[in-house]
N, C-alpha and C positions, 0 to 999 in steps of 0.2 A: 676493580682495578683503579688505582689512583692515576690521575692525569697530570703530566708534567707540562707546564706552560713554557714554551721555548721562544726566546726572543733573540734576534741577531741584529745588531746595529753597527753601521759603518760610518765613521766620521772623518772628515778631512779638513784641513785648514782652508780649503777653497770653497766651503759652504755646504758640503754634503752632510749627511748624518754621521755621527761618530760612534764607535764602540771599542771597548777595551778588554784586555785579557787580564783578569785578576791574577796576582802572584800569591801563592800559598807559602807561608813561612812555617817550617816544621819546628815545633818546640822540643827542647831537650826533655828527657824523662824527668818527671817530678813525682815526689812521694809526699803529698801534703797530708797533714793530720787535721781533721776537721773538729771544730769545737764551737762553743757559744759563750758569749759574755752573759752575766746575770740579766741584762736588759734585752737579750735576744739577738744581738748582733752576731752574725756568723763570722767565724775566724777560720782561715786556712793557713796553716803554719808549716814551714819546712826548715829543718835544721841543716845548716851548712857549716860544720865545725872548722873547716880550713880557712874560712874568710874572717875578717874582722870588720865586717860591713853589714849593715842591715838595710833591707829594702821593704818599705811598707806602702801598700796600695789600698786606698779607700775606694771601693767600687760602689756606685749608686745605680741600681737597676732601673731601666726605663728608657733612657736616651731619647731619641727622636719620637719614640712611640708615645711619649707623654705630651707632645706638642700638638696644638691645634694647627690647622692648615695655614693660619695667618700668623703663627708664632715660630716660624723657622728660625733656628739659632738660639732659641730660649734656653735649652738645656746646656749648650756649650757656654753661653754667656753667663748663666747662673753658676755653673761649676767653676768657671774662671774667677768669678767674684768671690766664691767661697774659699778659693785658694790664695787670694790676695793677702799679702802681709801689709796692712795699712799703717801700722805703727813703726816709726823709724828706728826706735830702739830695738824692737823685736826683729826687724829686718837686719840690723847690724849684727845682732847675736846669731842669726841664722847664717849669715855670710861668714862670720868668724868661725863658726863650727864646720865650715866647708860642706854644708848640706846642699843637696840638689832637690829642687821642688818644681814639679811640672803638673799641669792639669790639662784635661782634654775630654773628648767624647767620641762615641761611636753610635751606630744606629740604635743599639739596645742598651747602652749603658754609658755613664760618664765616670771619670776617675780623677783622683788627686794622688800623685805619686811622690814619695819622699825617700831619699837615700842619704845615709850618713854613716860615720864610723859608729860602731856599736856602742862604744863608750859614751857617745854623745846622744844616744837615742832618746833618753828621757827628756833632755833639754830641748832637742829638736821637736819631739812629739808635742811637748807643752806649747811651744811657739806656734806650730802649725794648727793644733787643735783650738788654740785661743781664737784664731781667725775663723776657723770652721764653725765654732760655737756662736760667735757674734760677727758675722760678715757685715761689711759696710756696703749698702746698696745706694749710696748717694748719687746724685746726678753726675757730678764730676767723675767719680770712679766708674760709673756705668758707661758714660760717654767714652772714657779712655779705652775700656775693653771693647766697646762697639767699634771703635776705630781700628783696633787690632784685628777684629773679625773681618772687617771690610778689607783690610790689607791681605789677610789670608785668603779671602775669597778671590781677590784680584790675582794673587799668585796661582791659585787653583785653576783659574781660567786660562792661564798661560801654560798649563801642563796638559798635554794631549790625553794621557791616560786618565787623569782625574776628571777631565771634562767629559770624556766618553763614558766613564762609570756613572756619572750623574745622569747622563742621557739614558743609559740602560735602566737605571732605577726609576726614571720618569716613565719609561715604557712598562716596567714591571709593576709599579705601584702608582698609577696615575692619580688616584684620589687619596693618597696617604702622605703623611709628613715625611716618609722615607724618600720621597721624590726630590727633596730639596738638599742642598749642600748643608753639611753640619754647621757651617758658619752663618747660615741664614741668607736672606736676600736684603737688598737695600731697603725695600719697603717694610719687611717684617722687623728688621732691626730698629727702624724708626718708630714703629708702632708698639713695641714691647714696653710695658709699663713697669714701674717699681712694684706695684701690687702683684702683677703676674710673676715677677721674679721672686718676691717674698713667698707667694703661694707655692711655687714649685720647690723652693728651698725647704719649706716645711714638709713637703712630700718626700724629698730625697733623704733628709736626715731622720729617717724612721727605721727602726730595726728590721721591718719587712723588706726594705730596699737596700739596706746598708750591709756591705760585706767587706771584710778586711783581709788582705793577703799579706803574709809576712815571710820573708826569707832572711834568716839570720844565724849567726853563730851563738847567739844567746839562747839559753835554755827556754823551753816552752813555758815553764812556770813564770819565769821572769817577764817574758813578753806578755803573757796573759794578764799578769798583775798590773803592768803598765797600762795596757789597753783598758782594763777594767777601771782603773783610776781616772784616766783622762777622757773616757767616753761614757762615763756613767750618766751624763746629762742627756744622752740621747734616749728619748722616750717614745712610745707608741703615740701617734697623733690620731685625733678624731676626725680630721678633715676628710672630705670625700676624695677617694682615689681618682687619679686622672687616668685616662685611657686614650688611645689613638682616636682621632676624629672619625666619625662614621662616614660611610660612603655618601657622596653628595647626590641628592635626589633632585633638588631644584634645578630646572633647566638653565636659568640664567647664571646660577652659580657654577654649574658644570661647564658652561661656555667659557666663563672667566678662568676657571681652573685649566681648561684645555689650552687657552692662550698662554697661560703662565708655564705650562708644562713642556713647551717647546724646548728643544735641547739648548743647554746653556752655551752661549757663543764661545767658541774657542778662539783665543787671541794669541796663541804662541806660534812658533816656527812651523812652516808647512810640513805636513806629515799625515800619516794615516794609521789607524789602529782598528783591530777587529776583536770583538769580545763576544763570547757565547754565554748567555745567561739563562738560567732556568729557575722557575719558582716551584718549590715543593710544598704541598699543603701540610699544615700542622704547626705546632709551636716549636720554636728553635730548640728549647731544652729537651724536647722529645725526639726530634728528627735529626739532630746534628750528627751523631755517629753514622747513620745510614746515608745522610746527604753527603758527608765527607767521602765515604767510600764510593758513592755514585759518581761524584766529581772526578775521583782518581780513575775510575773505570772508563 
């Protein structure tokens, strides 16, 4: 019989512990066709003939699970840098095409999302992939993104639910990178080096971690031909794969981690939130359907 670990945390603005209730958003039915590019990148394609718009999402598997415990925010930082349009001419072309470009991360993946009119897909794809292929990890550029992450972290600390969820994760995963905010900490953002960013980048742009999702009115063959052309440079890397940090055994390190894992201070308006969290053994890809049903029950 499998054991479910149950954690309940209560947090208030007056100094107690906090906890939150996650909200589940139900997706509309989708019928994706799966395929692969010649270099092994997985593609999920859905035809929407009534629209004249195309949405492309580059998914990179791993997320926070690829970070060491002193590298909180590395995945989010790296993915944001990969999405940056550093050339002014390319940026102007992207704006003139009316394209929308965003980037972000989650616990187990990060992403770059572009949307544009279908007639401009090739142009927009070429502009975005140019930056993805040769991202700029300069000090000035990295410092600018670090500043953005600090601002996001500050806003997160003023949202009761977000602060409580981080507190819950710190209780569920005390010795894991999952316990940190996606945006990292002040200390970790300062310590992340250009070398670490470059190493993670080489891990993410690998066919084993790279997945592309496309929703468009363009025919499948057209979309696959474009992706084959502009992503042909993505090749299997020989670098050692990264994995989540092992559980900490050294007592002094464990003591330091414990002090860092105190609930993130909540600095917003007075209030309270209650969240029930449970950890189910197994890999997410294997347990997600059952875990989802369990949550609803």
